[in-house]
C-alpha positions as CSV (number, residue, x, y, z in Angstrom):
1,M,-43.5,2.2,32.7
2,R,-43.0,-1.0,34.6
3,I,-43.2,-2.8,31.4
4,L,-40.2,-0.6,29.9
5,L,-38.3,-1.0,33.0
6,G,-38.8,-4.9,32.6
7,I,-38.0,-5.0,29.1
8,L,-34.7,-3.0,29.8
9,A,-33.5,-5.1,32.6
10,I,-34.0,-8.3,30.6
11,L,-31.9,-6.8,27.8
12,I,-29.1,-5.8,30.3
13,L,-29.2,-9.4,31.8
14,A,-29.1,-10.9,28.3
15,G,-26.0,-9.0,27.4
16,C,-27.9,-6.6,24.6
17,T,-26.3,-3.3,25.6
18,P,-24.8,-1.2,23.4
19,E,-20.9,-1.2,23.2
20,P,-19.3,1.5,25.1
21,K,-17.6,4.0,22.8
22,T,-14.0,4.0,22.7
23,S,-11.3,6.6,21.4
24,P,-10.1,5.8,17.8
25,P,-6.7,4.1,17.4
26,S,-3.9,6.6,17.1
27,K,-2.7,5.2,13.9
28,P,-5.0,3.9,11.1
29,P,-4.5,0.4,10.4
30,P,-2.3,-0.6,7.4
31,T,-4.0,-1.3,4.2
32,A,-2.6,-4.7,3.7
33,E,-0.4,-7.2,5.4
34,V,3.2,-7.8,4.6
35,D,4.0,-11.3,3.2
36,P,7.1,-12.6,4.7
37,R,8.2,-14.8,1.8
38,A,9.5,-11.5,0.3
39,S,12.7,-11.4,2.2
40,S,13.3,-7.9,1.6
41,F,10.0,-6.7,3.1
42,T,10.3,-8.2,6.4
43,N,9.7,-5.3,8.8
44,P,6.2,-3.6,8.5
45,N,6.6,-2.3,12.3
46,T,9.4,0.1,11.4
47,A,7.7,1.5,8.4
48,S,10.3,0.5,5.9
49,A,11.7,-2.1,3.8
50,V,14.9,-3.6,4.8
51,S,17.7,-3.0,2.3
52,K,19.8,-5.7,1.2
53,E,22.9,-5.9,-0.4
54,R,21.9,-9.0,-2.3
55,D,18.3,-9.8,-3.0
56,P,17.9,-13.0,-5.1
57,G,14.1,-12.6,-5.4
58,G,11.5,-15.1,-4.5
59,F,7.8,-15.5,-4.7
60,T,6.3,-13.0,-7.2
61,S,3.0,-12.7,-5.4
62,A,4.7,-11.8,-2.2
63,Y,6.8,-9.1,-3.8
64,I,3.7,-7.6,-5.5
65,R,1.7,-7.8,-2.3
66,N,4.5,-6.0,-0.4
67,A,5.0,-3.4,-3.1
68,R,1.7,-2.4,-3.0
69,Y,1.6,-2.4,0.8
70,A,4.8,0.0,0.7
71,A,3.1,2.2,-1.9
72,A,-0.2,2.3,0.0
73,N,1.4,3.2,3.2
74,N,4.1,5.4,1.9
75,L,6.9,3.2,3.2
76,P,10.5,4.1,2.2
77,V,12.0,1.3,0.1
78,E,15.6,1.2,-1.3
79,I,17.0,-1.0,-4.1
80,R,21.0,-1.1,-3.5
81,G,23.3,-3.9,-4.4
82,T,21.8,-6.9,-6.4
83,C,18.1,-7.0,-7.0
84,L,17.3,-10.1,-9.0
85,S,14.1,-11.7,-10.1
86,S,11.0,-10.7,-8.2
87,C,13.1,-8.2,-6.4
88,I,12.6,-5.9,-9.2
89,L,8.9,-5.6,-8.2
90,K,10.2,-3.2,-5.4
91,L,10.1,-0.6,-8.5
92,A,6.4,-0.7,-7.9
93,S,6.6,0.7,-4.3
94,G,5.5,4.0,-5.0
95,A,6.8,7.6,-4.6
96,N,9.0,6.8,-1.5
97,L,11.1,4.3,-3.5
98,C,15.0,5.1,-4.4
99,V,17.4,3.2,-6.6
100,D,21.0,3.4,-6.1
101,P,22.7,4.1,-9.5
102,K,25.3,1.4,-9.0
103,A,22.7,-1.2,-8.2
104,T,22.4,-4.1,-10.4
105,L,18.8,-5.3,-11.5
106,G,18.2,-8.8,-12.9
107,V,15.2,-9.6,-15.0
108,H,14.2,-13.1,-16.5
109,E,11.0,-14.4,-18.2
110,P,8.8,-16.1,-15.6
111,R,8.6,-19.6,-15.9
112,V,6.6,-22.6,-14.4
113,S,8.8,-25.1,-12.7
114,G,8.5,-28.0,-10.2
115,S,11.9,-27.1,-9.0
116,R,12.5,-23.6,-7.8
117,S,16.2,-24.0,-8.3
118,S,15.6,-24.2,-12.0
119,A,12.7,-22.1,-12.2
120,I,14.4,-19.6,-14.7
121,Y,16.0,-21.9,-16.8
122,S,13.3,-24.5,-17.2
123,G,9.6,-25.1,-17.6
124,A,6.8,-23.3,-19.7
125,R,6.5,-19.6,-19.9
126,A,4.3,-18.3,-17.2
127,E,2.0,-15.8,-19.3
128,K,-0.2,-14.9,-16.4
129,T,2.8,-14.2,-14.1
130,L,4.5,-12.2,-17.0
131,R,1.3,-10.0,-17.7
132,E,0.9,-9.4,-13.8
133,V,4.7,-8.4,-13.5
134,Q,4.4,-6.0,-16.7
135,E,1.2,-4.4,-15.1
136,V,2.5,-3.9,-11.7
137,L,6.0,-2.4,-12.7
138,P,6.0,1.4,-13.6
139,A,5.4,1.5,-17.3
140,C,8.8,2.9,-18.0
141,A,10.7,0.1,-16.3
142,A,8.5,-2.8,-18.0
143,K,9.2,-0.8,-21.3
144,L,13.1,-0.9,-20.5
145,F,13.2,-4.3,-19.6
146,K,11.0,-5.7,-22.5
147,E,13.0,-3.4,-25.2
148,K,16.3,-5.3,-23.9
149,G,14.8,-8.6,-23.8
150,G,14.6,-9.1,-20.0
151,F,11.4,-10.8,-20.2
152,D,12.3,-13.3,-22.9
153,G,14.0,-16.7,-22.9
154,G,15.5,-18.3,-19.7
155,K,18.4,-15.9,-19.2
156,M,18.8,-13.2,-16.5
157,T,19.3,-9.9,-18.3
158,T,20.8,-7.3,-16.1
159,F,20.3,-3.3,-15.8
160,S,22.1,-0.7,-13.7
161,G,20.2,1.4,-11.3
162,R,21.3,4.3,-13.5
163,E,19.5,2.9,-16.4
164,V,16.3,2.5,-14.3
165,I,16.6,6.1,-13.0
166,E,17.2,7.5,-16.5
167,A,14.1,5.6,-18.1
168,C,11.9,6.4,-15.3
169,P,12.4,10.1,-14.1
170,Q,9.7,9.7,-11.2
171,I,12.1,7.1,-9.5
172,K,14.6,9.0,-7.1
173,K,18.2,8.3,-6.5
174,C,19.1,6.8,-3.2
175,P,21.2,9.0,-1.1
176,N,24.9,7.5,-0.6
């Protein structure tokens, strides 16, 4: 018995005691982190994506990551006003997405370029990025954009929110 008490005392002094049980957190941790490089997904703490009247897009990987985050956490995402380039990846935000029928969505072929300002007009076609964008978007949206030449050449091809909603019945119309 003394031996057991001695071993227990050594373990306690060495800090080898089991950790006390704590109550589970009230809210489960998010499934991913929000990437701040996608300017319209900047506020994960309020459980919503910021709706901007003009979203020029940006880093494709950031928009993909944030769309997946929104979908996994059932966050509300709105597309209103002008949504260009990588902004269209908000369409992959899941069931809590809405699109304003009056919105304008601009799509272009992804390109590799050293200069961000000329990325859609010069450089080589970014095949890997194009495949990833087409895989992430709802199939109905990818089909619409492809059929109308949205992924061809270095030009911006625009679509109305109404066209997207008609092509993708699962996408809700934003309330006024």
